[in-house]
N, C-alpha and C positions, 0 to 999 in steps of 0.2 A: 233476382233478387242475391241479395250478396252468395248466401248458400247455392243456388239455385249456379250462381257461375262455378264457384268450386267445384260443385258437383261436375260441371258441361269440364271445367281443365280436369279433373282428373278421369273420365270419362275419355274423352279426347287422348291423354296420355295411354290410357288403358289401352286404348284402342290400337295407337300409334305400337304400342308395345305387342300385342298382339299381332298386326302385319310383322313387325322385326322377329319376334319367333314364328311366325310359319312359315316362312322356312325351314327354322331350322327342327321342327315339331318330328318327332321320328314317326317313323311305319306302328303296326303293330306288330311287327318284329323285323331282326337283322340281322343278319347272315355273315358269321362268323368265320363260316372258312371255305374255300370255292376249287376243288381239286379238278383236274384234267391231266388223264394220260391217254395219249394219243401212241398205239402200235403201229408203226408202218407196215406194209407185205407188200415183198418183192413186185406183187401185179399192181403196186399205187393205190390200194385200197388201203382203209384200215381198220383196225378195231379201236373204239371209244370207251372209254368207262370215266364218270365223272361222280363224283363226292361234292355234294353241294348240305353244308350245316347252317341250318334254322335255328333262332332262338326267340320262341315265342313269347306276345304277351296276350295274352287273353286266346279267347278262340278264333280256333280256325276253321274254314271246310279245304283247304287243300290250297295248290300253289298253281302256277302258271311255267313253263318251260318253253324259251325260245330261242334255239340256236342255228343262226345264222350260218347257208352252206352256199358253196362259191356256185357258179352257174354247171352245171353240169351235175354235178353233184349229189347223189341216191344214198341216201341211209335207210338202213331196215327198218322195222317196227323193234322198239328198243326191249329192253328187258329194268324192269323196274323194279327195286328193295326199299323200301320206309324203313328206317334203324330209332326207334327210341323205346327209353326204358330197359334197353339190353334185352330186347324184342323186335326182330326183321319180320316186316311182312309186304310178300309179294304182290304188287298190284296187279290188275286184270283188264283186258281193255275192254268196255263197255259205255255205250254211247247212252246209257239213262243213269248218270250219274251219282251210281250209286256209291258209299263207302269201299274207301282202298281197291277204286278203279282210277283205268287215265281211259281220256280221248284223243286221237291225233286230228291234231288241223290242218286240211290240208292246203300245202302253199309248195312256190316252186323252188324259193329260195330260203328257207327255214326251216327246220324241223320244232315244229311248236305242239304244244302239249296241255292239254288242261287235267291237272292231277287233282283228286278226290279222295282226304283223307283227312277225318277229324281228328286237333288235337285242341289240347289250353295247356296254355302256360310251361310247354314244355322243351327240349333242346332236339331238333327231329332230321336226322339223316338223310337226303336223297340219293341214291345209285342208279345211275342210268347205263346203259350196257347197252351198244349199237355197232349195226358195221357199216362203214360208207365206201362206195366206189367213184371211180373218177376221182380220186381226194389229189392226185399227184400226175404233173402233165412234163413229160421227157421231149425236153427240146433237142436241140441239136447237141448243142455244150455242156449243157446240167441238166438235173430235175430240178423241180420246183414245187412245195407244197406252199402258198400265199392262200390263209384264213384267217376272217376275221372269226381269232375264236372264239372272242366275248363280247356281243351285239351290244347295241342301247341300249335297250328295252329296260333295263335294270332299273327299280325308284329307290332303291338303295345303295349302298356303296358296298362293295362287295371287299371282307378285309381274309386278308393273309390266303391270297390269290397266289397257287401256285399250276403252274402248264408245264408239263412234260412229255418230248419228244423223243422217241425212240424207234432209230431206224434199224429195219433187219440185219442189218451186219455192223463191227465193230471196224476199228482204225481204220477210219474217213477219214482218208488226209485233206481231201479239199470238202470241208465242213462248214459253212456259213449261215449265219442265222442274226437276223434283224427284228427287232421289235415295236412298234410302233405305240404310242400311248397317252392319253394325259396327264399323267402321274408316273414320278421314277418307275420305272422298270429295270428289272437287273437281269438280263439273257448269261448266261453260261454255257457253253460250247465246251461238250468232251469230244475229242475225235476219237481216242482211245477205247470210248463207249456206246461211240454212234448215238448220241445223245444230244439233247438242247432241254436246258430248265428255265426257264423263267418266274423270277418273281418277284407277286409289287405286294409292297404290307397291306394297300389298300385302294381299290380304284372306284372311282368314283359314281355314282349314277348317268344312268343315262350317259354313259360314254364307252368309247369300244376296245379293246384290244387288238390289234393283230399283228401276225408273228409270219417271216417270211422267211424259208431254209433252201438254201441251197447245197447239193450235193450232186455228186456222179450219178450217171445215170443206169450205170452199172449194178447199183444199189437195189432197183428197182426194176431191174433187166426185163422184167416179164411184163412189164405195165402196155397195156393196150393204146394207153391216150398220147400219142405221140405228137407232136409238131414238127415238122421238117423247116426248123429257121434256127442259129444263130439267139439268145437270149439273156446268155451270162450279165453281159457287159453291161444290158441295159437296165438289167434287174441291181444291178452294184450303183449304179450310176442314180439311179430312180432311189434305193435308202440315202444314199449320200448325202445326194439332193436336200430330201425330205430331211435330214438330221440337224443340215444343216438352216433350211429353212425351220426347221422348230426349235433349235437354237435361238435363232435371233429374236423366233415369236416370242418365247419366252422371257430371252430379254426384255424388246416391248411391255410385256405383260407380266414382268413383277417390277419395271419401272413405274408403267402406270397404274398397277396395285399399290406401288406404294408412294407416291402419289396423294392415289385415291384417299388410302390409310391415314394419308399424314394431314390431308385435308381433312377427315371429319372428326379426325381430334383436337386439330387446329378450329374447326366452326364451333367446338363443344367450349372450348377456353375462350373465343370472342364474344360466343352469349354467357358466360360464368360471368365474361369481364363487362356488359352488356348490362345486365341486370344489379351488378354489386355496382357500377357509375350511377344507375340508374336513383338507389335505393339513397346516397351519400346524396346527391342532387334533389333527390325529393324528400328530404326527414319528414317524416310523420311523431304526431309530439306520443309521446307511452300514453296507454290508454287500458285501464282494466277490464277482465268480460264478468259480464253479468254471473252472480250468485248461481251454481248449477245447483245448488239445494236448499235454497232459500227457510225461512220458517214461515208457519203456514198464515196468509192473509186473508181476511175475509172482504177488503175495501171492494168494493165491485169496479173493475176495467173503465178507465173514464171514456173509451169507447165503442160502438155496437160491438156484438158475439165474433160476428164474419171478421171487421178489420184486427181485435184481439187476435183472435184466429192468425190472420194472416201477419202479422209481428211478432208474435209466439213463434212461426214455425218459418218466419221467413222465407215464406214462399204462396204461391195464388189459395186461395179458398178453396176449397173442395165442397162438395156436395150438401154434408151435415153444416156446412159455413151457409150454406144457402138457407135450409128448414130455418135454422137461428134466426136471419136475416126476416124472413115472412113471419116468424111468432114471434118476434120482434113488432112489425108492424101489427100484428093480432094486438099486441098490448095496447098500442098506441089507435089501438081501432080503425086501423087503415082498411085492413080488413078482418073478415071470420073464419075461424078453421073451426068446422064441427063435422064430426063422425057421421056419415051414410054410407047406406046398404053394411048394417054391419054384418052379410054374408059375404060381401065380398072385401071386407077389411078394410074399405076407401077410405076414404075422406072427402071434404067437399070446402073448397076455396071460394069465396064471396067477397066482389070490392066494395065497401063502401064509401069509399075516395076516390070519386072518379076523377079525380085532377092527379092523382098519382099515376096511372097509362099513361098523360102525355111528358110526366119527367122522368119515371122509372122504363127505360127496356125492356127488362126482365117482368115486370107486372104489366105491362103491353102486351109480350110474349104469353102469359100464360093465358091472361082472361080475354083478347081478344083474338088472338091466334088459334091458343089451342082450346079453349072457351065459346063460352057465347057472348063474350061482353061485359055480363057479369059477376058469373059462376064456372068454374073449373073443377072437375073431379082430378084427383090423383089416378081412377084407371085409364083418364080420358090422355092423362099426359104420358102414361107407361104406350098409348097404343102409339103417339104422334113418333115423327120420325122414320116410317116405316120406307119414304122415297126418297130418294135422294136429295130433292130440293127440302124438300122440310129436315133431313138431316143436318143440312147444311145450315139451314135458319136458323135451329139449336145453336147446333154447335157456337154458329156466331154470334148470337145473342147472349150462352152463355160464359163465351169468353171474355164479352165485353162487358160483364157482369165482373167478372174476375178481375181483367183491367181496373176496373173502377174502385173495387175494394183493393184493389195494389197499391194505386195513386194516392188512396186517401189516407192506406196504412205508412204508406212514404212520406205523407206530408208530417206526420212526426215526429221528423227528423230524426228517428234512431239509429240510421246507420251516416257514417263519417263515408262520402263519395270520397275521397283521398287516400285515407284507410285503405278502404275496402279495392279500390282503384290501383295502391300498390301491391298489395296480395296479390290480388287477379292475375298481373302484368307478370310477377316477378314470380308467381307458383307456376305459372304456366314457359315463363321463359326454363327456370329449373327445371320440370318436368322436360322440358326440349334436350336441353344440353346434358338432363343425364340419360335420355335415350339414345342420343349420339354417344356417351362415353362408353356404353352397355355396346354398342354397337361396333366403336374401337376395340374395345378388350378384346369380340370373339375377332375381330377382322385381323388384328395383330399375336393372339394367341403367344403372347409373352408373357414370361414372370412380371417385367416390371411394370408395362404400360398393363398388365391386370392390377397389381397394386396400385398405381397412380392413377386406373381409373376408378379403382374402388372408394379409394382415398379423396375424392374430389365428389365422389357422389354421395361418402356419407359427410362427407365438410356440409354441401348444400344443403343434403335435407336437416342436419343439425343445426342451421343456423337459419335455416327457414323458420324451424319450428321454436325456436330458442327467439325468433324475432315474432314471431305471430303471437307467442304466449304473452310476449310485450306488448304487442298493438293489436289489441281487440281493433275491428270495424266500425266497431260501435260509438256514436258520439255520449256524453255524462248522460244524457236524457235518457237516450237509448239504453246505456245498462241499468238505469235506473226502471225506466218500461219493461224492459223485459223480464229483472228482475220481479217486480211488482207482479206481474205478469206467470212469469214459476211461480211466485209463490203462491200466488190464486188459484191455479192449474193446480199445486201440488194439495192445496185447500180441498177441492174435487176428488180426484182422487183417494183422501183421506176421511171421506167424512163419512165412511160404517165408522171410524173411531172419535169421532167428535159427538157433542151435545149438541145436538141445531137447537136445542130450543133457548142455549144459554146467550145462541151467539147471533139469534135474530131472529122477527118474526117472518112471520110467514110472507108478509105484503115483502121482505127482502130477498127470501130466499126463491118470491116467484121471479123477482128480478134475476137472479142467477141462472137460472130455468134455461134460457136463449144459450150462455154461453157453456152452460151444461153440455146441449145436442153439437154447439161446434168444435168442443174439447171433446169429441166420443163418450161423454162422461153420463148423458142423460137416463141409462139405467141404473146407473148407481149410485146419481142423487133422489129419483122417482125413490130405490127402492131404504136411503137412506131417510126420506122422509115420510116417508111409512111406517119406520121402523119407530120415530122420531113423536111421529102426531098419529091424536084419531083421526077417523075418515072424515066425524064430524067439523075437527078442524081442519082439515084438508080441504073440504068440499065449501065451507065458508071461506077460508083465508086463500085459497087459488082461484074460487072462479072457475073462468072457462077452462083452465089449467087442467083441471081436475078430472075433467071427463076428455078430453083431447090427451092427456098422458098417465092418466093415472088406472081408467077403467075399460081403454078399448084394448081389444088382444095385441094388437103392433101399434106401438105409440106411435105418435104425430113423425118424429125426427127418423126413426127407424124408413117409417113408409116410404116417406118423400126421398130421401136419398135412395131407396129402391126405385123409386117413379122414373126420376132422374136416369140413374145407370141405365133403367132397362130404356127410356126413352133415347139417349146418345149410342146405344150399340144395336135398335132396334133395325138401322139398314144395312142393308149387304147386296150387294151388287149382283149377285149372280142369283139372286131370288124377281130380279126387274128385266 
């Protein structure tokens, strides 16, 4: 029905936004600083100190450390210190995973660590210190350090990255350095200080940074890792080729990115134009909405209780409506309902009109499938549906009955198909365009696009709200009918404030009871009747209703609803 379609549209839009924001969801921490200091030694080894600052949101039991090492490079066991809240804590190597300990994961191409440190909602800095050998390679014409200093295992961006390389001597005239990275990196070479510093404002997650240094072999004169070949020009050409390729790749990427961003924004504009033109070419007349809080009405609805409930909620009927359906059949003396086996708080249904089973699939199912052909108890219904076949059969019959009631509700012509269709389509297209505009907003990341996207989003939402308020999806008949049902339900809700005797006799209130069950107010109506009428008056005026609803430990409406729910949920694949 109409509300279901609106709900489906809203859920689809919400699901789409969740998918969109899924890539934007932050981890439970951010890395605010990432510093590495590499102090090269004359023998080609290096002392490395690293400082990584985390901002944790929520609890954390520790972190992982994964530092790539080139082939043949050997690292010593690191010294690790954690600093937070003004205190420093030395972590100790331990394989039991205890707090303030770490484990070394053996591998040939990386220094991998698993660190254990309990913390919550804090800014924590981890300090690593270790020594590496076979770090620099001496060729015939140059010494070379070629290292992937940041690997691609980080699942969050690294902010404020600073990588410092200090040579063992100063005034290095022939010092050269290059940095390969996805994001913009600034590489500063100080020949006087014998120093290279690389800075990145942010390095994206899962992206590596690689730095190559070339300098005279005399700087690392005692290095034992020597290759008797020339390499300098090949290394320089390699970096120049990468820079050229990377520049071209970025140009193509930037162009494609611009086309993509413009495409997303353009598609949003096209969708806005489509639904705007659709509304202009398919106008619907203005129609008011049903009254939200109409005055009390004591007029019995012109349709059955399940159909009334379906129209009121604009949805398929539920278990309460099914109980009301059976109660109405009992009033018409088509079936009988009586308390059965008081200890088990059970009810028995007896089929009085056998022809009913031929025309009503639900009655046929209850009496001929669950029951013995003439009688059925709620206890038998609760036990039904434990096999896959029974579960499918019951679900099929129940859905068939709900659809039958829904079709009868629609026959009252309370919904305007054109108005409902217009709104369903426009809210769907509006949702898609708003989603695309949000996407464009995050893709462009510019003030003008942010402002324009927000204006278009708010404009669409505002227009749809205005249009929806002026154009209800109901027909004139539907507005009157739903207003009447709301007034009647409002009466049921407020019965404890009303003098029932002044509004109708017990014959009238007996007709109200099935609707009370369908709308979920059976207990409230029962309490109101007990407060306004004597036991003798209720016994004489309500007949079988009295024993069925007033004296039993659990009234029939609640008991039947529970039985249906239990039967529908009986089947569990793992139990078969």
